[in-house]
Predicted model as a PDB file, atoms N, CA, C, CB and O in Angstrom, pLDDT in the B-factor column:
MODEL        1                                                                  
ATOM      1  N   MET A   1     132.986  86.277  82.199  1.00 58.00           N  
ATOM      2  CA  MET A   1     131.983  85.920  81.217  1.00 58.00           C  
ATOM      3  C   MET A   1     131.852  87.002  80.149  1.00 58.00           C  
ATOM      4  CB  MET A   1     130.643  85.680  81.896  1.00 58.00           C  
ATOM      5  O   MET A   1     131.621  86.692  78.980  1.00 58.00           O  
ATOM      6  N   PHE A   2     131.994  88.246  80.533  1.00 62.00           N  
ATOM      7  CA  PHE A   2     131.798  89.334  79.582  1.00 62.00           C  
ATOM      8  C   PHE A   2     133.092  90.085  79.295  1.00 62.00           C  
ATOM      9  CB  PHE A   2     130.752  90.295  80.104  1.00 62.00           C  
ATOM     10  O   PHE A   2     133.062  91.187  78.746  1.00 62.00           O  
ATOM     11  N   ASP A   3     134.214  89.504  79.657  1.00 75.00           N  
ATOM     12  CA  ASP A   3     135.515  90.131  79.413  1.00 75.00           C  
ATOM     13  C   ASP A   3     135.589  91.546  79.961  1.00 75.00           C  
ATOM     14  CB  ASP A   3     135.814  90.147  77.932  1.00 75.00           C  
ATOM     15  O   ASP A   3     136.224  92.420  79.370  1.00 75.00           O  
ATOM     16  N   ASN A   4     134.933  91.766  81.101  1.00 77.00           N  
ATOM     17  CA  ASN A   4     134.925  93.079  81.746  1.00 77.00           C  
ATOM     18  C   ASN A   4     134.367  94.188  80.856  1.00 77.00           C  
ATOM     19  CB  ASN A   4     136.320  93.439  82.172  1.00 77.00           C  
ATOM     20  O   ASN A   4     134.713  95.357  81.024  1.00 77.00           O  
ATOM     21  N   LYS A   5     133.515  93.823  79.922  1.00 82.00           N  
ATOM     22  CA  LYS A   5     132.877  94.823  79.059  1.00 82.00           C  
ATOM     23  C   LYS A   5     131.521  95.199  79.634  1.00 82.00           C  
ATOM     24  CB  LYS A   5     132.725  94.292  77.607  1.00 82.00           C  
ATOM     25  O   LYS A   5     130.804  94.354  80.170  1.00 82.00           O  
ATOM     26  N   PHE A   6     131.193  96.424  79.519  1.00 88.00           N  
ATOM     27  CA  PHE A   6     129.861  96.915  79.853  1.00 88.00           C  
ATOM     28  C   PHE A   6     129.448  96.595  81.288  1.00 88.00           C  
ATOM     29  CB  PHE A   6     128.855  96.333  78.901  1.00 88.00           C  
ATOM     30  O   PHE A   6     128.275  96.329  81.551  1.00 88.00           O  
ATOM     31  N   ILE A   7     130.388  96.617  82.199  1.00 88.00           N  
ATOM     32  CA  ILE A   7     130.128  96.255  83.600  1.00 88.00           C  
ATOM     33  C   ILE A   7     129.000  97.085  84.203  1.00 88.00           C  
ATOM     34  CB  ILE A   7     131.395  96.430  84.433  1.00 88.00           C  
ATOM     35  O   ILE A   7     128.150  96.516  84.889  1.00 88.00           O  
ATOM     36  N   PRO A   8     128.946  98.400  83.986  1.00 91.00           N  
ATOM     37  CA  PRO A   8     127.834  99.163  84.574  1.00 91.00           C  
ATOM     38  C   PRO A   8     126.463  98.657  84.122  1.00 91.00           C  
ATOM     39  CB  PRO A   8     127.971 100.633  84.215  1.00 91.00           C  
ATOM     40  O   PRO A   8     125.503  98.690  84.893  1.00 91.00           O  
ATOM     41  N   TYR A   9     126.371  98.192  82.880  1.00 91.00           N  
ATOM     42  CA  TYR A   9     125.092  97.663  82.384  1.00 91.00           C  
ATOM     43  C   TYR A   9     124.748  96.343  83.069  1.00 91.00           C  
ATOM     44  CB  TYR A   9     125.144  97.468  80.854  1.00 91.00           C  
ATOM     45  O   TYR A   9     123.589  96.106  83.409  1.00 91.00           O  
ATOM     46  N   HIS A  10     125.724  95.499  83.269  1.00 85.00           N  
ATOM     47  CA  HIS A  10     125.482  94.232  83.952  1.00 85.00           C  
ATOM     48  C   HIS A  10     125.061  94.479  85.402  1.00 85.00           C  
ATOM     49  CB  HIS A  10     126.741  93.340  83.901  1.00 85.00           C  
ATOM     50  O   HIS A  10     124.171  93.805  85.920  1.00 85.00           O  
ATOM     51  N   CYS A  11     125.697  95.435  86.042  1.00 88.00           N  
ATOM     52  CA  CYS A  11     125.332  95.768  87.425  1.00 88.00           C  
ATOM     53  C   CYS A  11     123.893  96.251  87.506  1.00 88.00           C  
ATOM     54  CB  CYS A  11     126.277  96.839  87.991  1.00 88.00           C  
ATOM     55  O   CYS A  11     123.152  95.830  88.394  1.00 88.00           O  
ATOM     56  N   GLU A  12     123.492  97.112  86.607  1.00 93.00           N  
ATOM     57  CA  GLU A  12     122.111  97.609  86.592  1.00 93.00           C  
ATOM     58  C   GLU A  12     121.120  96.480  86.348  1.00 93.00           C  
ATOM     59  CB  GLU A  12     121.943  98.690  85.520  1.00 93.00           C  
ATOM     60  O   GLU A  12     120.057  96.434  86.966  1.00 93.00           O  
ATOM     61  N   PHE A  13     121.468  95.577  85.452  1.00 89.00           N  
ATOM     62  CA  PHE A  13     120.606  94.439  85.150  1.00 89.00           C  
ATOM     63  C   PHE A  13     120.374  93.601  86.398  1.00 89.00           C  
ATOM     64  CB  PHE A  13     121.217  93.577  84.036  1.00 89.00           C  
ATOM     65  O   PHE A  13     119.231  93.259  86.703  1.00 89.00           O  
ATOM     66  N   PHE A  14     121.426  93.265  87.122  1.00 88.00           N  
ATOM     67  CA  PHE A  14     121.289  92.441  88.313  1.00 88.00           C  
ATOM     68  C   PHE A  14     120.591  93.186  89.445  1.00 88.00           C  
ATOM     69  CB  PHE A  14     122.649  91.964  88.772  1.00 88.00           C  
ATOM     70  O   PHE A  14     119.809  92.588  90.185  1.00 88.00           O  
ATOM     71  N   LYS A  15     120.858  94.466  89.589  1.00 92.00           N  
ATOM     72  CA  LYS A  15     120.155  95.239  90.623  1.00 92.00           C  
ATOM     73  C   LYS A  15     118.662  95.268  90.355  1.00 92.00           C  
ATOM     74  CB  LYS A  15     120.700  96.671  90.695  1.00 92.00           C  
ATOM     75  O   LYS A  15     117.857  95.167  91.281  1.00 92.00           O  
ATOM     76  N   ALA A  16     118.290  95.407  89.086  1.00 95.00           N  
ATOM     77  CA  ALA A  16     116.868  95.420  88.745  1.00 95.00           C  
ATOM     78  C   ALA A  16     116.226  94.079  89.074  1.00 95.00           C  
ATOM     79  CB  ALA A  16     116.671  95.753  87.257  1.00 95.00           C  
ATOM     80  O   ALA A  16     115.084  94.035  89.532  1.00 95.00           O  
ATOM     81  N   GLY A  17     116.944  92.991  88.846  1.00 93.00           N  
ATOM     82  CA  GLY A  17     116.423  91.671  89.158  1.00 93.00           C  
ATOM     83  C   GLY A  17     116.229  91.471  90.646  1.00 93.00           C  
ATOM     84  O   GLY A  17     115.206  90.939  91.077  1.00 93.00           O  
ATOM     85  N   ILE A  18     117.206  91.893  91.434  1.00 94.00           N  
ATOM     86  CA  ILE A  18     117.086  91.782  92.886  1.00 94.00           C  
ATOM     87  C   ILE A  18     115.909  92.617  93.379  1.00 94.00           C  
ATOM     88  CB  ILE A  18     118.393  92.230  93.579  1.00 94.00           C  
ATOM     89  O   ILE A  18     115.131  92.174  94.224  1.00 94.00           O  
ATOM     90  N   THR A  19     115.789  93.820  92.846  1.00 95.00           N  
ATOM     91  CA  THR A  19     114.677  94.694  93.231  1.00 95.00           C  
ATOM     92  C   THR A  19     113.340  94.049  92.892  1.00 95.00           C  
ATOM     93  CB  THR A  19     114.796  96.061  92.534  1.00 95.00           C  
ATOM     94  O   THR A  19     112.400  94.114  93.684  1.00 95.00           O  
ATOM     95  N   ALA A  20     113.250  93.428  91.724  1.00 96.00           N  
ATOM     96  CA  ALA A  20     112.005  92.774  91.316  1.00 96.00           C  
ATOM     97  C   ALA A  20     111.651  91.625  92.257  1.00 96.00           C  
ATOM     98  CB  ALA A  20     112.121  92.257  89.876  1.00 96.00           C  
ATOM     99  O   ALA A  20     110.486  91.458  92.619  1.00 96.00           O  
ATOM    100  N   ILE A  21     112.638  90.841  92.650  1.00 96.00           N  
ATOM    101  CA  ILE A  21     112.390  89.731  93.573  1.00 96.00           C  
ATOM    102  C   ILE A  21     111.899  90.254  94.915  1.00 96.00           C  
ATOM    103  CB  ILE A  21     113.664  88.888  93.765  1.00 96.00           C  
ATOM    104  O   ILE A  21     110.944  89.717  95.476  1.00 96.00           O  
ATOM    105  N   ILE A  22     112.536  91.284  95.431  1.00 96.00           N  
ATOM    106  CA  ILE A  22     112.133  91.845  96.724  1.00 96.00           C  
ATOM    107  C   ILE A  22     110.739  92.450  96.645  1.00 96.00           C  
ATOM    108  CB  ILE A  22     113.140  92.905  97.187  1.00 96.00           C  
ATOM    109  O   ILE A  22     109.932  92.266  97.556  1.00 96.00           O  
ATOM    110  N   LYS A  23     110.446  93.175  95.560  1.00 97.00           N  
ATOM    111  CA  LYS A  23     109.104  93.754  95.394  1.00 97.00           C  
ATOM    112  C   LYS A  23     108.039  92.661  95.345  1.00 97.00           C  
ATOM    113  CB  LYS A  23     109.039  94.608  94.112  1.00 97.00           C  
ATOM    114  O   LYS A  23     106.978  92.799  95.954  1.00 97.00           O  
ATOM    115  N   MET A  24     108.319  91.580  94.626  1.00 97.00           N  
ATOM    116  CA  MET A  24     107.366  90.478  94.536  1.00 97.00           C  
ATOM    117  C   MET A  24     107.151  89.844  95.902  1.00 97.00           C  
ATOM    118  CB  MET A  24     107.851  89.424  93.532  1.00 97.00           C  
ATOM    119  O   MET A  24     106.025  89.516  96.275  1.00 97.00           O  
ATOM    120  N   TRP A  25     108.232  89.676  96.640  1.00 97.00           N  
ATOM    121  CA  TRP A  25     108.159  89.106  97.986  1.00 97.00           C  
ATOM    122  C   TRP A  25     107.286  89.978  98.887  1.00 97.00           C  
ATOM    123  CB  TRP A  25     109.573  88.959  98.591  1.00 97.00           C  
ATOM    124  O   TRP A  25     106.427  89.470  99.607  1.00 97.00           O  
ATOM    125  N   LEU A  26     107.509  91.289  98.842  1.00 98.00           N  
ATOM    126  CA  LEU A  26     106.717  92.215  99.650  1.00 98.00           C  
ATOM    127  C   LEU A  26     105.251  92.217  99.215  1.00 98.00           C  
ATOM    128  CB  LEU A  26     107.295  93.631  99.555  1.00 98.00           C  
ATOM    129  O   LEU A  26     104.350  92.228 100.053  1.00 98.00           O  
ATOM    130  N   LYS A  27     105.020  92.205  97.903  1.00 97.00           N  
ATOM    131  CA  LYS A  27     103.656  92.194  97.370  1.00 97.00           C  
ATOM    132  C   LYS A  27     102.895  90.947  97.830  1.00 97.00           C  
ATOM    133  CB  LYS A  27     103.684  92.259  95.831  1.00 97.00           C  
ATOM    134  O   LYS A  27     101.680  90.986  98.025  1.00 97.00           O  
ATOM    135  N   ASN A  28     103.622  89.848  98.001  1.00 97.00           N  
ATOM    136  CA  ASN A  28     103.018  88.590  98.431  1.00 97.00           C  
ATOM    137  C   ASN A  28     103.062  88.414  99.956  1.00 97.00           C  
ATOM    138  CB  ASN A  28     103.724  87.421  97.757  1.00 97.00           C  
ATOM    139  O   ASN A  28     103.026  87.295 100.468  1.00 97.00           O  
ATOM    140  N   ASP A  29     103.140  89.539 100.662  1.00 98.00           N  
ATOM    141  CA  ASP A  29     103.102  89.549 102.132  1.00 98.00           C  
ATOM    142  C   ASP A  29     104.228  88.757 102.786  1.00 98.00           C  
ATOM    143  CB  ASP A  29     101.790  89.004 102.602  1.00 98.00           C  
ATOM    144  O   ASP A  29     104.046  88.193 103.865  1.00 98.00           O  
ATOM    145  N   CYS A  30     105.369  88.714 102.150  1.00 97.00           N  
ATOM    146  CA  CYS A  30     106.580  88.087 102.715  1.00 97.00           C  
ATOM    147  C   CYS A  30     106.314  86.657 103.188  1.00 97.00           C  
ATOM    148  CB  CYS A  30     107.113  88.926 103.886  1.00 97.00           C  
ATOM    149  O   CYS A  30     106.726  86.266 104.280  1.00 97.00           O  
ATOM    150  N   LYS A  31     105.626  85.893 102.360  1.00 97.00           N  
ATOM    151  CA  LYS A  31     105.283  84.521 102.747  1.00 97.00           C  
ATOM    152  C   LYS A  31     106.517  83.636 102.884  1.00 97.00           C  
ATOM    153  CB  LYS A  31     104.332  83.915 101.729  1.00 97.00           C  
ATOM    154  O   LYS A  31     106.555  82.749 103.737  1.00 97.00           O  
ATOM    155  N   GLU A  32     107.515  83.872 102.054  1.00 97.00           N  
ATOM    156  CA  GLU A  32     108.762  83.121 102.175  1.00 97.00           C  
ATOM    157  C   GLU A  32     109.637  83.774 103.244  1.00 97.00           C  
ATOM    158  CB  GLU A  32     109.511  83.057 100.808  1.00 97.00           C  
ATOM    159  O   GLU A  32     109.513  84.966 103.528  1.00 97.00           O  
ATOM    160  N   SER A  33     110.503  82.988 103.815  1.00 97.00           N  
ATOM    161  CA  SER A  33     111.417  83.531 104.821  1.00 97.00           C  
ATOM    162  C   SER A  33     112.498  84.362 104.124  1.00 97.00           C  
ATOM    163  CB  SER A  33     112.061  82.384 105.670  1.00 97.00           C  
ATOM    164  O   SER A  33     112.749  84.194 102.930  1.00 97.00           O  
ATOM    165  N   PRO A  34     113.131  85.256 104.881  1.00 97.00           N  
ATOM    166  CA  PRO A  34     114.258  85.995 104.287  1.00 97.00           C  
ATOM    167  C   PRO A  34     115.342  85.049 103.769  1.00 97.00           C  
ATOM    168  CB  PRO A  34     114.862  86.963 105.318  1.00 97.00           C  
ATOM    169  O   PRO A  34     115.973  85.324 102.748  1.00 97.00           O  
ATOM    170  N   ASP A  35     115.557  83.943 104.466  1.00 97.00           N  
ATOM    171  CA  ASP A  35     116.555  82.971 104.000  1.00 97.00           C  
ATOM    172  C   ASP A  35     116.158  82.366 102.651  1.00 97.00           C  
ATOM    173  CB  ASP A  35     116.737  81.852 105.042  1.00 97.00           C  
ATOM    174  O   ASP A  35     117.015  82.133 101.798  1.00 97.00           O  
ATOM    175  N   ASP A  36     114.856  82.112 102.456  1.00 97.00           N  
ATOM    176  CA  ASP A  36     114.394  81.599 101.170  1.00 97.00           C  
ATOM    177  C   ASP A  36     114.638  82.618 100.060  1.00 97.00           C  
ATOM    178  CB  ASP A  36     112.905  81.237 101.240  1.00 97.00           C  
ATOM    179  O   ASP A  36     115.067  82.256  98.965  1.00 97.00           O  
ATOM    180  N   ILE A  37     114.368  83.873 100.338  1.00 96.00           N  
ATOM    181  CA  ILE A  37     114.578  84.923  99.334  1.00 96.00           C  
ATOM    182  C   ILE A  37     116.061  85.041  99.002  1.00 96.00           C  
ATOM    183  CB  ILE A  37     114.030  86.281  99.836  1.00 96.00           C  
ATOM    184  O   ILE A  37     116.431  85.199  97.839  1.00 96.00           O  
ATOM    185  N   LEU A  38     116.895  84.967 100.013  1.00 94.00           N  
ATOM    186  CA  LEU A  38     118.337  84.997  99.781  1.00 94.00           C  
ATOM    187  C   LEU A  38     118.757  83.813  98.905  1.00 94.00           C  
ATOM    188  CB  LEU A  38     119.103  84.975 101.123  1.00 94.00           C  
ATOM    189  O   LEU A  38     119.579  83.966  98.002  1.00 94.00           O  
ATOM    190  N   GLU A  39     118.202  82.660  99.171  1.00 94.00           N  
ATOM    191  CA  GLU A  39     118.516  81.471  98.363  1.00 94.00           C  
ATOM    192  C   GLU A  39     118.123  81.678  96.902  1.00 94.00           C  
ATOM    193  CB  GLU A  39     117.798  80.232  98.928  1.00 94.00           C  
ATOM    194  O   GLU A  39     118.858  81.288  95.995  1.00 94.00           O  
ATOM    195  N   ILE A  40     116.974  82.285  96.681  1.00 93.00           N  
ATOM    196  CA  ILE A  40     116.524  82.565  95.312  1.00 93.00           C  
ATOM    197  C   ILE A  40     117.499  83.522  94.624  1.00 93.00           C  
ATOM    198  CB  ILE A  40     115.090  83.167  95.316  1.00 93.00           C  
ATOM    199  O   ILE A  40     117.915  83.284  93.490  1.00 93.00           O  
ATOM    200  N   ILE A  41     117.856  84.589  95.308  1.00 90.00           N  
ATOM    201  CA  ILE A  41     118.765  85.577  94.724  1.00 90.00           C  
ATOM    202  C   ILE A  41     120.126  84.951  94.462  1.00 90.00           C  
ATOM    203  CB  ILE A  41     118.910  86.801  95.650  1.00 90.00           C  
ATOM    204  O   ILE A  41     120.697  85.129  93.386  1.00 90.00           O  
ATOM    205  N   GLU A  42     120.645  84.221  95.436  1.00 90.00           N  
ATOM    206  CA  GLU A  42     121.953  83.581  95.255  1.00 90.00           C  
ATOM    207  C   GLU A  42     121.929  82.574  94.105  1.00 90.00           C  
ATOM    208  CB  GLU A  42     122.387  82.883  96.550  1.00 90.00           C  
ATOM    209  O   GLU A  42     122.907  82.446  93.369  1.00 90.00           O  
ATOM    210  N   SER A  43     120.822  81.865  93.953  1.00 90.00           N  
ATOM    211  CA  SER A  43     120.760  80.881  92.873  1.00 90.00           C  
ATOM    212  C   SER A  43     120.828  81.565  91.510  1.00 90.00           C  
ATOM    213  CB  SER A  43     119.477  80.045  92.981  1.00 90.00           C  
ATOM    214  O   SER A  43     121.375  81.007  90.559  1.00 90.00           O  
ATOM    215  N   GLU A  44     120.278  82.761  91.419  1.00 85.00           N  
ATOM    216  CA  GLU A  44     120.362  83.496  90.154  1.00 85.00           C  
ATOM    217  C   GLU A  44     121.796  83.883  89.837  1.00 85.00           C  
ATOM    218  CB  GLU A  44     119.486  84.745  90.202  1.00 85.00           C  
ATOM    219  O   GLU A  44     122.208  83.833  88.678  1.00 85.00           O  
ATOM    220  N   TYR A  45     122.552  84.265  90.841  1.00 79.00           N  
ATOM    221  CA  TYR A  45     123.955  84.627  90.626  1.00 79.00           C  
ATOM    222  C   TYR A  45     124.824  83.404  90.422  1.00 79.00           C  
ATOM    223  CB  TYR A  45     124.477  85.437  91.799  1.00 79.00           C  
ATOM    224  O   TYR A  45     125.729  83.420  89.587  1.00 79.00           O  
ATOM    225  N   ASN A  46     124.563  82.338  91.175  1.00 80.00           N  
ATOM    226  CA  ASN A  46     125.402  81.147  91.086  1.00 80.00           C  
ATOM    227  C   ASN A  46     125.251  80.412  89.772  1.00 80.00           C  
ATOM    228  CB  ASN A  46     125.087  80.218  92.210  1.00 80.00           C  
ATOM    229  O   ASN A  46     126.134  79.642  89.394  1.00 80.00           O  
ATOM    230  N   ASN A  47     124.169  80.625  89.076  1.00 61.00           N  
ATOM    231  CA  ASN A  47     123.979  79.957  87.785  1.00 61.00           C  
ATOM    232  C   ASN A  47     124.681  80.690  86.657  1.00 61.00           C  
ATOM    233  CB  ASN A  47     122.502  79.834  87.469  1.00 61.00           C  
ATOM    234  O   ASN A  47     124.592  80.274  85.502  1.00 61.00           O  
ATOM    235  N   ARG A  48     125.374  81.767  86.969  1.00 59.00           N  
ATOM    236  CA  ARG A  48     126.130  82.511  85.960  1.00 59.00           C  
ATOM    237  C   ARG A  48     127.538  81.946  85.917  1.00 59.00           C  
ATOM    238  CB  ARG A  48     126.148  84.048  86.269  1.00 59.00           C  
ATOM    239  O   ARG A  48     128.130  81.671  86.960  1.00 59.00           O  
ATOM    240  N   THR A  49     128.061  81.778  84.757  1.00 48.00           N  
ATOM    241  CA  THR A  49     129.440  81.273  84.634  1.00 48.00           C  
ATOM    242  C   THR A  49     130.371  82.379  84.263  1.00 48.00           C  
ATOM    243  CB  THR A  49     129.532  80.157  83.603  1.00 48.00           C  
ATOM    244  O   THR A  49     131.572  82.151  84.114  1.00 48.00           O  
TER     245      THR A  49                                                      
ENDMDL                                                                          
END                                                                             
């Protein structure tokens, strides 16, 4: 998708997103199952072409 340009920036962007999802999950007392959180994270990656 990005012709292998700026890969370190893309990695940081996705790591920040995963961290934000996990922090939100923890802040909300882990109401969703770990499998649900994994599904959310995977859906964010799978929607990238």
